[in-house]
C-alpha positions in Angstrom: -26.5 -19.6 46.4 -29.0 -19.2 49.1 -32.7 -19.1 48.2 -34.6 -16.3 50.0 -37.9 -17.1 51.7 -39.9 -14.7 49.6 -38.6 -16.4 46.4 -40.2 -19.6 47.5 -43.6 -18.1 47.2 -43.0 -17.4 43.5 -44.0 -20.0 40.9 -41.1 -22.3 39.8 -41.0 -20.7 36.3 -40.4 -17.2 37.7 -37.7 -18.4 40.0 -35.7 -19.8 37.1 -35.9 -16.5 35.1 -33.8 -14.5 37.6 -30.4 -15.2 35.9 -29.0 -16.1 32.5 -29.1 -19.7 31.4 -26.0 -21.4 30.1 -27.4 -21.4 26.6 -28.0 -17.6 26.7 -24.4 -17.1 27.9 -23.0 -19.3 25.1 -25.0 -17.6 22.4 -23.9 -14.2 23.8 -20.3 -15.2 23.7 -20.7 -16.5 20.1 -22.2 -13.2 19.0 -19.4 -11.2 20.5 -16.8 -13.5 18.9 -18.4 -13.1 15.5 -18.4 -9.3 15.9 -14.8 -9.3 17.0 -13.8 -11.4 14.0 -15.5 -9.0 11.7 -13.6 -6.1 13.3 -10.3 -8.0 13.0 -10.9 -8.4 9.3 -11.6 -4.7 8.8 -8.5 -3.9 10.8 -6.3 -6.2 8.7 -7.8 -4.8 5.5 -7.1 -1.2 6.6 -3.5 -2.0 7.6 -2.9 -3.6 4.1 -4.5 -0.6 2.4 -2.4 1.9 4.4 0.8 -0.1 3.5 -0.2 0.0 -0.2 -0.9 3.8 0.0 2.5 4.4 1.6 4.3 2.5 -1.1 2.5 4.5 -3.8 3.3 7.8 -2.0 7.0 6.9 -1.7 7.1 5.9 -5.3 5.5 9.2 -6.4 8.0 11.0 -4.3 10.9 9.2 -5.9 9.6 10.0 -9.4 9.2 13.6 -8.6 12.6 13.7 -7.0 14.1 12.4 -10.3 12.2 15.0 -12.3 13.4 17.8 -10.0 17.0 16.7 -10.4 16.6 16.6 -14.2 15.2 20.1 -14.3 18.5 21.4 -13.0 20.6 19.9 -15.9 21.8 21.8 -18.9 20.7 21.1 -22.4 23.9 19.2 -23.2 23.5 17.1 -20.0 19.9 16.3 -21.0 21.0 15.3 -24.5 23.5 13.0 -23.0 20.7 11.2 -21.2 18.7 10.5 -24.4 21.1 7.6 -25.3 19.1 5.1 -23.2 16.9 4.6 -20.2 18.4 5.2 -16.7 17.7 2.1 -14.6 18.2 2.5 -10.8 17.8 0.2 -7.9 16.9 2.2 -4.7 17.5 1.1 -1.1 15.6 3.6 1.0 16.5 2.5 4.5 20.1 1.3 3.8 19.4 -2.2 5.0 21.1 -3.8 2.0 17.9 -4.8 0.2 16.5 -2.8 -2.7 13.0 -1.3 -2.1 12.2 0.2 -5.5 13.3 0.2 -9.1 13.2 3.6 -10.9 13.4 3.8 -14.7 13.9 7.2 -16.3 13.5 7.9 -20.1 14.6 11.2 -21.7 13.7 12.0 -25.3 14.7 15.1 -27.2 12.1 16.8 -29.3 13.9 19.9 -30.5 14.2 22.4 -27.7 12.1 20.2 -25.4 12.8 17.0 -23.6 10.1 14.6 -22.8 10.7 12.9 -19.4 9.1 9.7 -18.2 9.9 8.3 -14.8 8.4 5.0 -13.7 8.9 3.5 -10.2 8.3 -0.2 -9.6 8.3 -2.2 -6.4 11.2 -4.5 -5.4 9.4 -7.5 -6.9 10.2 -6.3 -10.4 14.0 -6.2 -9.9 14.6 -9.3 -12.1 12.3 -8.2 -15.0 13.9 -7.1 -18.2 14.0 -3.3 -18.7 12.2 -3.5 -22.0 9.3 -5.5 -20.5 8.8 -2.9 -17.8 8.9 0.0 -20.3 6.5 -1.6 -22.7 4.0 -3.0 -20.2 4.2 -0.9 -16.9 0.6 -1.7 -15.8 1.1 -5.4 -16.3 4.0 -5.2 -13.8 2.1 -2.9 -11.4 3.9 0.3 -11.8 3.7 2.3 -8.5 4.3 5.7 -10.1 4.4 6.8 -13.8 5.1 10.5 -14.1 5.5 12.3 -17.4 6.7 15.9 -17.9 8.4 18.2 -20.4 11.5 20.3 -19.8 12.2 23.2 -22.1 15.4 25.2 -22.5 
């Protein structure tokens, strides 16, 4: 860098203040790095939150789909389902691994049938059916839908 003649007339202190010092550059880079790390954490959190929301939406859809199919059944068909819980393993994308476990309970109360559909994530495939039915919140149920069908 070439020093201009007019700069030589300035006091030494003012000549040094023309650019950034190495320390100022390092501090500036550190502040930018801290800000970017904070943004990266927020981005990671939002991706995880979106993923969780998607799983809950899909689980709710699967529960509603089951209820809609049960609404089309006759009284005799609904009575046949009261014998025990329907336990299904669901593979959404046909990749050979199960994504959800759906448990459907049908109880007859005269001319009404109480329906309960619970959908769990794949992590609960190896749990016993009774454990999931008795403590759905303990096993992080993704959807728990109740309705009544009348005939």
